[in-house]
N, C-alpha and C positions, 0 to 999 in steps of 0.2 A: 504494500500500500504506500509506504513512504517513498519507494523508488518511482512509483507512478506519479506521485505528487511532485517529486523533484524533477522528473523528466518533463512533466507538464509545465512546471514553473520555468524551466530552462527554455522550453520551446516558446512559451509566451514571451519571455524576455528577448529571445532571438528575433521573433517576429516584430516586436515593438521597436527594436533598435535597428532593424534593417532599413537601408535607405529607401525612401519613397521614390516612386517613378516621377520623372520630371513632369510638370504640368503641361498639358497639351496647349499648343498655340491657337489662339482664336483667329478669326478671319481678319481682324484689324492688324494683329501682329504679323500675320502672313503677308498682307498687302504692304505693310511698312518695310519688312525685310526684302520682299521682292523688289520694291522701288529702290531701296538703298543698294542692292546688289546688281541692279540692272546696269549693264555696260562695263562692269568691273572685269578686268583681265585676270586679276588674282585677288584672293582674299586670304585672311588668316583665320583659322578656327582653333579653338582649344578643345583637345580631346585627351582624356586620361593623363593628366599632368604633363601635357606636351602641347606645343603650338606647331601647327602644320599649315603650310601654305598650299592652297589649291589654285590651280590655273584653270581658266575658262569655266568658272562655276555657273551652274544653272540651279536656281532655287525652285524646287517643287514643293508641294504642300507639307510634306513631312520628311523630305530628304534633300540633300545637296549633291547633285551630280557634278563631276569635274573631269578634266582631261588628265592632269598629272598632280601628284602630291609629293612634297618633301618636308621632312621634319627639320626643326631648328635645334634638335638635340645636339649637344656638344660631345656626348659620350660615345657617339658612333653607332648606337643601337638603332635598328630600323623599326619604324612604326608601320605596321600593315593596317591599311584602312579599307573598309568596304566602299565600293563605288556602285551605286550612290551611297553617301554617308547619311545614316539616320540622324535626325535632329535629337533623338534621345541620347546620343553619344556626344553631342556638341555642348560645351559649357559656355563658349563665347564666340562671337564673330566680329572680325575687324575688316574694314574696307579702307582703301586709300582715299584721302580727302583733305580739304583745307580746314584749318581750325583758326578762328578769329578771336573769340573771347578769352580763352585761357592765356595765350601769349600777350594779348593786350592788357589783361589784368596783371599778369606777372611783370611785364615791362613797366607799367605805370607805378605799381607799388614799389618795385625795387629801385627805380631811379628817383622817385619822390622821397622815399625814406632815406636813400643815400644822400641826397642833397640836403634834407633836413638835418641829418646827423652831422654832415660836414660843416654846415652853417653853425650848428650849436657848438661843435668842437672848435671851430675857428674863433667863436666868441670866448670860449673858456681859455684857450691857449694863447690868444693874442691880447696883450694889454693895450688899452686905449682904443680898441676897436669895438664899439658898441653898436651892433646891428639891431635896429628896432624890430618889433614883432611883425609889423606889416611887410617889411622886406623879406623876413624869413618865410612868411606865409606865401608871398608872391613867388619867391624862388622855389618853394616846395611845390606849389601848384603848376608852375611852368615845367619843372622836372617831371611831375606826374603826367602832365599832358604829353610832353616829348617822349617819355618812356612808353606811354600807352600807344602813341602813334608808331613808334619803332616796333613795338610788340605786334601791333595789328599788321604792319607791313611784313614782318617776319612770318606771321600766320598765313598771310595770303601768298607769299612767295614759295614756301616750303610745303611739300605734300607729306602728310603724316598718316599713321595708322589710327583710325578712329573706331572705337568700339560701338557697334550698332545693336548688338544683342548680348545679353549676359543672362544665363539661366539662373533663376532664383531658386536657391536650395531651400526646401522646406525642412524646418528643424522640428524634431519631435522631442517631447519632454518625457 
């Protein structure tokens, strides 16, 4: 009797801690992914703790068909993938694209804070040089604007990998 209870408890615990199947994509997600992947010559997908580049991808409802795949693993092990690749195995998808807001925000903040810090340090280290608050604010705002413009320019000139899909893991308690 106790062995049956112990086996039942272990079976219940194994079932409750087993990873849940990924949620199915709804029609809006499928349309958004199809639009983002349209015209892409290559994409990157995350599968089983690896990132794999797929060439000439075609997104169907629940699979991604592709021409060739290569892994970005550094250890030399080969990753065999099914073609077409089921979406249940995909943890993330990245496409090539332009990014504007993140470089603009980073450039504006970094240059603005740098100018503010250098102005404050200049006041502290130089005797007889009293810069008023309005000049410091003006210099900081000019630096923030210039940094944001340079960041936006960088974001428009360089092509980056942009994540368009990340599977949400459901956690069980």
